[in-house]
C-alpha positions in Angstrom: -24.8 -14.4 15.9 -26.8 -16.7 13.9 -26.5 -16.7 9.8 -30.1 -15.4 9.6 -29.0 -11.8 10.9 -26.7 -11.6 7.9 -28.5 -12.2 4.5 -25.6 -10.4 2.8 -22.1 -11.1 4.6 -19.4 -8.7 3.9 -16.1 -9.4 5.9 -13.3 -7.2 6.2 -9.8 -8.1 7.2 -7.3 -5.4 8.4 -3.7 -6.6 9.3 -2.4 -5.0 12.6 0.4 -2.6 12.3 1.4 -4.4 9.3 4.8 -3.0 8.3 5.9 -2.9 11.8 4.7 -6.5 12.3 6.5 -7.9 9.5 9.9 -6.2 10.8 8.9 -7.6 14.4 8.4 -10.9 12.9 11.8 -11.1 10.7 13.7 -9.6 13.4 12.2 -11.2 17.0 14.7 -8.7 19.2 12.2 -5.8 18.1 9.4 -7.4 20.1 8.0 -5.1 22.7 9.9 -2.1 21.4 8.3 1.2 19.9 9.0 0.5 16.0 8.2 2.5 13.2 8.8 1.8 9.5 9.6 5.2 7.8 10.2 8.4 9.3 14.0 8.6 9.1 15.9 11.8 8.8 14.3 15.2 8.7 11.9 14.7 6.2 10.7 11.1 6.5 6.9 10.2 7.5 5.7 7.2 9.3 4.6 4.9 7.2 3.5 2.5 10.2 3.9 2.0 13.9 3.9 -0.8 16.3 1.2 -0.3 19.2 4.2 0.1 21.5 5.1 3.2 19.5 1.5 4.4 19.3 1.2 4.4 23.1 3.3 7.6 23.1 1.2 9.0 20.5 3.1 8.3 17.4 0.8 7.7 14.3 1.1 6.7 10.5 1.5 9.8 8.5 3.3 11.7 11.0 6.6 13.5 10.1 9.2 11.3 11.7 11.1 14.4 13.6 7.7 14.8 15.5 7.5 10.9 16.1 11.1 10.8 17.8 10.2 13.9 19.9 7.2 11.8 21.2 9.4 8.8 21.8 12.9 9.4 22.2 13.7 5.4 22.2 11.7 4.9 19.1 13.3 2.2 16.7 13.3 3.7 12.8 13.5 1.3 10.4 13.8 1.7 6.5 10.8 0.4 4.5 11.2 -2.9 2.5 8.2 -2.9 0.4 9.3 -5.9 -1.5 9.1 -7.9 1.8 5.9 -6.8 3.0 4.6 -7.7 -0.8 5.5 -11.3 0.0 3.5 -11.2 3.2 0.7 -9.6 1.6 0.7 -12.4 -1.1 0.4 -15.0 1.7 -2.4 -13.3 3.1 -4.3 -13.4 0.0 -3.2 -17.0 -0.6 -5.7 -17.6 2.7 -8.6 -15.0 1.7 -8.5 -16.7 -1.6 -9.2 -20.3 -0.1 -12.5 -18.9 1.3 -14.0 -17.0 -1.8 -13.1 -15.7 -5.1 -15.0 -12.4 -4.3 -12.0 -10.9 -2.6 -11.3 -7.1 -3.2 -7.7 -5.9 -1.9 -7.2 -2.6 -0.4 -3.6 -2.2 -0.5 -1.2 -4.4 0.9 -2.6 -5.0 4.1 -6.7 -5.2 4.1 -9.1 -6.8 2.0 -13.1 -7.4 1.7 -14.6 -10.6 1.0 -18.4 -11.3 0.1 -19.2 -14.5 1.9 -22.9 -14.0 1.5 -23.5 -17.5 -0.2 -20.7 -19.4 2.1 -22.8 -20.2 5.3 -23.7 -23.6 4.5 -19.8 -24.2 3.8 -18.2 -22.2 6.3 -20.8 -21.7 9.1 -22.3 -18.5 10.4 -20.4 -15.0 10.3 -18.8 -15.3 13.5 -17.2 -18.7 12.9 -15.8 -17.7 9.2 -14.5 -14.4 11.2 -12.8 -16.5 14.0 -11.6 -19.1 11.6 -10.1 -16.8 9.3 -8.2 -14.8 11.8 -6.9 -17.9 13.2 -5.6 -18.8 9.6 -3.8 -15.7 9.1 -2.1 -16.0 12.4 -1.0 -19.3 11.6 -0.2 -19.3 8.0 1.0 -15.8 7.7 2.6 -15.3 11.3 0.9 -11.9 11.7 -2.0 -10.5 13.7 -5.4 -9.4 11.9 -8.7 -7.7 13.1 -11.7 -9.1 11.5 -15.2 -7.3 11.2 -18.3 -8.8 9.6 -21.4 -7.0 8.5 -24.1 -6.7 6.0 -22.2 -3.7 4.1 -18.7 -2.7 3.4 -19.1 0.3 5.7 -20.1 -1.6 8.8 -17.8 -4.3 8.0 -15.0 -2.1 7.8 -15.9 -0.2 11.0 -16.4 -3.6 12.6 -12.6 -4.6 12.1 -11.8 -1.4 13.4 -13.7 -2.1 16.7 -11.8 -5.2 16.9 -8.3 -3.8 16.9 -5.9 -3.9 19.8 -5.4 -0.6 22.0 -2.0 1.0 22.6 -1.2 1.5 26.1 2.1 2.4 27.9 1.8 -1.1 30.1 1.6 -2.9 26.4 -0.8 -3.3 23.8 -4.2 -4.3 25.1 -6.0 -7.1 22.9 -9.0 -6.2 21.3 -11.9 -8.6 20.5 -9.8 -9.6 17.5 -13.4 -10.1 15.2 -16.4 -8.3 15.9 -19.8 -9.4 13.9 -22.5 -6.8 13.7 -26.0 -8.2 12.2 -28.5 -6.6 10.4 -31.0 -5.6 13.4 -27.9 -4.1 15.2 -26.5 -2.0 12.5 -27.8 1.5 13.7 -27.3 0.5 17.1 -23.4 0.1 16.2 -23.3 2.8 13.9 -25.1 5.9 15.8 -22.7 6.3 18.6 -19.8 6.8 16.6 -18.4 10.2 15.6 -19.5 11.6 12.1 -16.0 11.2 10.8 -16.3 7.6 10.9 -18.6 7.5 7.8 -16.9 7.2 4.5 -17.0 11.0 2.5 -16.9 12.9 5.7 -13.4 14.7 5.7 -12.2 18.0 7.6 -14.2 20.3 5.5 -17.7 18.2 5.5 -17.1 17.5 9.4 -16.6 21.2 10.1 -20.0 22.0 8.2 -21.9 19.4 10.2 -20.3 20.5 13.7 -21.8 24.2 12.9 -25.2 22.1 12.7 -24.4 20.6 16.0 -23.8 17.2 14.4 -20.9 15.3 16.2 -22.3 11.6 15.8 -23.8 9.5 13.2 -26.9 9.1 15.2 -27.3 13.1 15.2 -26.8 13.1 11.5 -29.6 10.2 10.5 -31.9 12.7 13.0 -31.8 15.5 10.4 -33.8 15.9 7.5 -32.3 14.8 4.4 -32.5 18.2 2.9 -30.6 19.8 5.6 -27.7 17.5 5.3 -27.7 18.1 1.3 -27.9 21.7 2.0 -24.6 21.6 4.1 -22.7 19.2 2.2 -24.2 19.3 -1.4 -26.6 17.5 -2.8 -24.8 14.3 -4.0 -22.5 14.2 -0.9 -25.3 15.0 1.1 -27.5 12.1 0.0 -24.3 9.7 0.2 -23.7 10.5 3.7 -27.2 10.5 4.9 -27.7 7.2 3.4 -24.8 5.8 4.9 -25.9 7.4 8.2 -28.7 5.0 8.1 -26.8 2.1 7.3 -27.6 1.8 3.7 -24.6 1.0 1.5 -24.9 -1.2 -1.5 -21.5 -1.2 -2.6 -20.4 -4.7 -3.9 -17.2 -6.4 -3.3 -15.3 -5.9 -6.4 -13.1 -8.9 -7.1 -10.0 -9.3 -9.5 -9.4 -5.4 -9.5 -6.3 -5.0 -12.0 -3.4 -3.6 -11.1 -2.6 -0.3 -13.1 0.7 0.5 -12.0 3.8 -0.8 -10.0 6.4 1.6 -8.5 8.6 2.7 -5.5 9.8 6.5 -4.5 12.0 7.5 -2.0 12.1 10.9 -0.2 15.9 11.8 0.9 16.7 13.4 4.0 19.1 15.6 2.4 19.2 16.7 -1.3 20.9 14.3 -3.4 23.2 16.3 -6.1 25.5 13.4 -7.4 24.3 11.9 -10.7 26.0 8.7 -9.7 24.7 8.2 -6.6 21.0 8.7 -8.3 21.9 6.2 -10.8 22.9 3.7 -8.2 19.5 4.0 -6.4 17.6 3.8 -9.6 19.4 0.5 -10.3 17.9 -0.8 -7.0 14.5 0.7 -7.9 14.4 -0.8 -11.2 15.4 -4.1 -10.0 12.6 -3.9 -7.3 10.0 -2.9 -9.7 10.6 -5.6 -12.2 10.5 -8.2 -9.5 7.2 -6.9 -8.3 6.2 -6.8 -11.9 7.0 -10.5 -12.6 5.3 -11.5 -9.4 2.2 -10.2 -10.8 2.7 -12.2 -13.7 2.6 -9.3 -16.0 4.9 -7.1 -18.6 5.0 -3.4 -18.7 4.7 -1.0 -21.5 5.6 2.1 -20.1 8.3 3.2 -17.5 7.9 6.6 -15.6 10.6 8.6 -13.7 9.5 11.0 -11.1 12.0 13.7 -9.5 11.4 16.3 -7.5 13.9 19.0 -6.7 14.4 20.4 -3.2 11.9 23.5 -3.9 9.5 20.8 -4.6 9.4 21.6 -8.3 8.0 18.1 -9.7 9.1 16.7 -13.3 8.0 13.3 -14.9 9.5 11.6 -17.9 8.1 8.4 -19.4 9.4 6.1 -22.1 7.3 3.4 -23.8 8.7 0.3 -24.7 8.1 -1.1 -28.4 7.5 -4.6 -26.7 6.5 -5.1 -23.1 9.2 -5.8 -20.4 9.7 -7.3 -17.1 13.4 -7.4 -16.4 15.4 -5.1 -14.2 18.3 -4.4 -16.7 15.9 -3.1 -19.2 13.9 -0.8 -16.8 17.2 0.4 -15.3 18.7 1.3 -18.9 15.3 3.0 -19.8 15.4 4.8 -16.0 19.1 5.9 -16.4 18.1 7.5 -20.3 15.2 9.3 -18.7 17.4 10.6 -15.6 20.1 11.9 -18.5 17.3 13.9 -19.8 16.8 16.0 -16.8 19.2 18.6 -15.1 20.0 18.2 -11.2 20.0 21.6 -10.4 20.7 22.3 -6.8 19.8 18.7 -5.6 16.9 16.2 -5.7 14.5 15.7 -2.9 12.6 12.7 -4.3 13.0 10.0 -6.9 10.6 7.5 -7.8 10.2 5.0 -10.9 6.6 3.1 -11.8 6.0 0.4 -14.5 2.3 0.7 -16.2 0.6 0.0 -19.1 0.6 -3.7 -17.6 -0.5 -6.6 -19.7 -0.4 -10.4 -19.0 2.8 -11.7 -19.4 1.3 -14.4 -21.9 0.7 -11.6 -24.4 4.3 -10.5 -24.2 6.7 -11.7 -27.1 9.4 -13.8 -26.0 12.3 -11.7 -27.3 14.0 -9.5 -24.6 15.0 -6.2 -25.5 17.8 -3.8 -24.2 17.9 0.1 -24.8 20.7 1.5 -26.6 21.6 5.0 -25.7 22.9 7.6 -28.2 23.3 11.3 -28.1 20.8 12.0 -25.3 19.5 15.5 -24.9 17.9 17.1 -22.0 14.9 18.6 -23.6 12.6 15.7 -23.0 9.1 16.0 -22.0 6.6 13.8 -20.0 5.2 10.8 -22.0 7.8 11.2 -24.6 11.0 8.9 -25.0 14.7 10.9 -24.3 16.0 11.7 -27.9 18.5 8.9 -29.0 16.9 6.0 -27.4 16.3 3.0 -29.4 15.5 -0.4 -28.7 17.1 -3.8 -30.1 17.1 -7.3 -29.1 19.9 -8.1 -26.8 22.2 -11.0 -26.8 21.3 -12.1 -23.5 17.6 -12.7 -24.3 16.3 -16.1 -24.7 15.9 -19.0 -21.9 19.0 -18.6 -20.2 18.3 -15.1 -19.1 14.7 -16.3 -18.3 16.1 -18.9 -16.1 18.5 -16.6 -14.5 16.0 -14.4 -13.7 13.4 -17.2 -12.4 16.2 -18.2 -10.0 16.8 -14.7 -8.7 13.2 -14.6 -8.0 13.3 -18.2 -6.3 15.9 -17.1 -4.0 14.0 -14.1 -2.9 10.9 -15.8 -2.3 12.6 -18.2 0.0 15.3 -15.7 1.6 13.4 -12.4 1.3 13.8 -9.5 -1.2 17.1 -8.3 -0.1 19.0 -11.8 -0.4 20.2 -10.9 -4.0 20.3 -8.0 -5.9 22.2 -6.0 -8.8 25.9 -5.5 -7.7 25.7 -1.9 -9.5 23.2 -0.6 -6.6 25.5 -1.7 -3.6 27.6 1.5 -3.6 26.3 4.4 -1.7 23.2 2.7 -0.3 21.6 4.3 2.5 21.9 3.1 6.0 18.6 2.9 8.0 19.4 6.1 10.1 19.7 8.0 6.5 16.3 6.8 5.0 13.4 9.3 4.5 10.0 8.2 3.5 9.8 5.6 0.7 6.4 4.8 -1.1 5.0 2.5 -3.2 3.2 4.4 -5.8 0.5 2.5 -7.6 0.4 -1.0 -7.5 -1.3 -3.2 -5.2 -0.3 -0.9 -2.3 -1.0 2.5 -1.0 0.6 4.2 1.9 -2.2 5.4 4.4 -3.0 4.9 8.0 -1.8 1.3 8.9 -4.0 0.2 11.8 
């Protein structure tokens, strides 16, 4: 299609079955097998499903128990979010080489504003094809690319470019789909109304009562009727989108607000030592991701959910920002000590927030000293008896050691080196439930 067909050129890049594809690349023996990431145990939820698994009806966000019923030969793998983050960083290096106007959506998708790049990179179809080829070559994974005059159209175009699951094996999609301005309404109107941003189950039910099942049928209604059905604000938004009007801009350099990790266990854990071991690994993982983002954290938050779904959070704010696993772990242990375990823990999570550029952090590293902890801590306050002091391991030597660990992981993967205290009692793949990275650059959702 000609460059003239897209005065405004928005591109949406979406990785194909990202988590499952990463695992297959790392373990080539999985190629061609129905693979899911997450979904182990009785409580796990599928985070990502390969196209071979999708052919059996397995989908992201599906309970693992149901997924295994649909596909008895399903290969269930534990999530490795540090590994997926590394691949995501490679993806964003490719995207950033095209334009600084990149808006990341989690680990596996992004918008690019290429409106002023025609003379440098060519027409939208050429940009989309070249971008897809570079991701395949430099990241080693497949992606689908959509281009259009708005975010709405670009995202729906990338979805239309996706492979299709089939029992005989995944059927390749077009890979790239470009929708020019004159083609927008013809592209949108045959789609189900649920394809529009802002139309969820409740809104679609109201529209179905009006006999509206497609975007075209919605566009044919008077705007007042749509507002009456959905409310004024929501109705106006949805009606505008149905006519292809989406002025949202690509927001580059969206700041990361928190970085964290949480795990849901197939069996409630009641042993404090076991929970502490898992916290060691979480603290080390969160600290590594904090450092990779070039930031330090002012606040650490522990999240704990009991078997009856009662959920508690406890937070500690450091006097000086932190980015080292031992310091996060010491704070996390103190926060856990402030809570009773009752009959067992269903979910445990740890997140770092109050993120600041590392340049603004004092050079002196700190460690927490625990003294007379009580169990009456409240959310947002430090546990009693926690005070910070400079650690003897602070300084250039510790910084070099941390840098060496990060370098090893960057070359050989996140599991290449880790804290010894986390080794005992680590779960096997079959024991994993759902692990999700709350906040941070990622989000767990439908993995296309």
